[in-house]
N, C-alpha and C positions, 0 to 999 in steps of 0.2 A: 271654731274648729282649729286645731293646731296647724302649724306650718307643715307643709308636705315636701318630699324630695323625690318621689318616684313618679314614673309615668304609668298610666293604666296598663294592666297586663294584656298581653296578646291573647286572642282566643286560643283555647286549648286545641291541640291537633285533633283530638277526639274527646268527645264528652261521654264516651261509653264507660260505664262502670264494669270493672272485670267481674266475670261470673265465678271465678275460682280462686281469687286472691285471698290473702289473709285479712284478718279483721281490720287492722289499721289502714292498710292499702284500700280496702273496700270503702271504708268510711271516708277517707281523704279524697278518694276519687269521686265519691257521691258529692261531697262538699264542693269540689271544683266544678262538677257539672252544674250544680245549682248557682254557684257564683257566676259562672260564664253565662248561664241563661238570663240571669239578672242583667248583666252588662249588655247582652245581645239586645234586650228590650230598648235600650237607649240608641242603638244604631239608626242612622238615617233620620234623626229627629233634630230639629233646631233647638236653640236654647229655651225659647219660650214653651215649646212642647214638653221638654224634660222637666221643666219647673211647674208646669200647669197642674194645679190641684183639681182632680176630676171626681173626687169623692167628697162627701160632706165633711169628712174628717180633715181634709186639707192634704191628704196624701198625694205625693207626686213621685215620678220615677226617680228623680234626684234625691228626694228625701229618703226613699227606700235604700238607696246606695249608702247615703251617709249613715243611716241607722245601722245597717249591717256592719259597716266598718267599725262603728263604735262597739257593737256586740262582740265582734271578733276580738277587739282589743280587750274587752271586759272579761270574756270567758277563756280566751286562749292565752293571753299575756298576763293580765293582772291576776288571774286565778292562780297562776304558778309563780308569782313573785317577779315577773318580767316587766320591763318598762311598758307602759300603756299610755296611749293617747286618746283613750275614750272620751267622749263628750260628757262632762258632768251632768248628772241628772238629779238635782237636789229635790227633796220631798215637795217643795212648792212648784217645781217645774219638771215633773217625771217624764215629759215627752220632748225635752230639749234637744235630744239626739235626732229627733224627726224633723226638726225645723232647718230649712236651708235659707239663710239670710240673703238679702239682696246683694251684699258685698261678696258673698261666696260664689266663685265661678264654677261652672260645670267642670272645667279642667282641674280645679283645686279639689273638688269633691271626689272626682275620679282618682286623682293622685293619692288623696287621703285613704281611699279604699284600697289602692294598690299597695300603699305602705301597710295597711292593716293586714292584708293577705300575706304579704312578705313576712311580716313580723309574727303572725299567727303560724305560718308555715314552718318558720324556724323553730318555734316551740314544739309544734306537732312532730317535727322530724326528730327533735332531740330527746323527747320523752317516750317512755313506754306506756302502753294503754292502762297499766296498773299503777303508774305513778299518781301521787295525790297532790291536789291543790286545794284551794278554798273557794267556794261559791261567792257571788257577790253578797249573799246573805250571811256568810261566815261559816257555812257548814263544809265539812270535808267532802271532796269530790275527786273521782278518778278521771284521768284523761279520757278513758273510754266513754264515760258519761258526758264529758265536755264535748267530745266529738259528736255524740248523739244530739246534744243540745244545739250545737252550731249547724249541723246538717238540717235539723228540723227548722231552725230560724231561716237558713238560706232557702230551703224548699218553700217555706210559707211565703217568704217575701218575693221569690221568683214567680210564684203563683199570683200574688197580688200584682206584680209588674206585668204579667200576662194580661190581666183584666184591664189595668190602667192603659197599657199600649192599645188594646182593642178599642177602648173608649176614645182614645186620641185619634187613631187613624184606621181602625178596623183590622190591623194586622194581628194575626194570631199564630200560635204554635208554642209549644212548651220549650223546645230546644232547637238549636240550629240544625241538627242532623236528625 
């Protein structure tokens, strides 16, 4: 995982998605809601608990955060020709971005995610939903479709984090509010 410079983001003042906002605002608010839900699942847990693989796949709360950071770099930054610090996933190791190595600290993974959010948000703010980039597979894609992709990813992984957290200490809930 590349070096990081940011601190984890503070929880959003409200995770409510506006009911009457425009397309881009609605999608970015939904993305933030799921991002915050994922981070909330790590609260009040020690280092062993956030690293603990509780599913046969080896999935842990910290691995979900690392993976989602890499996804945001891949889809929001690299897709639009911006600098990206995504974790390389070569064909022989397509799940490299899911692995949290023993030398990677919780603080480092959270800072990597904060950096990814910041960098992705800068791209999202700059572009229009009709602007085009390129998928990781080389196909043309609009920012609109990228926003849908990252909202889906964040929601799926926040849901997984909810299950993982319940298996760790029984705490449940989809969102803080």
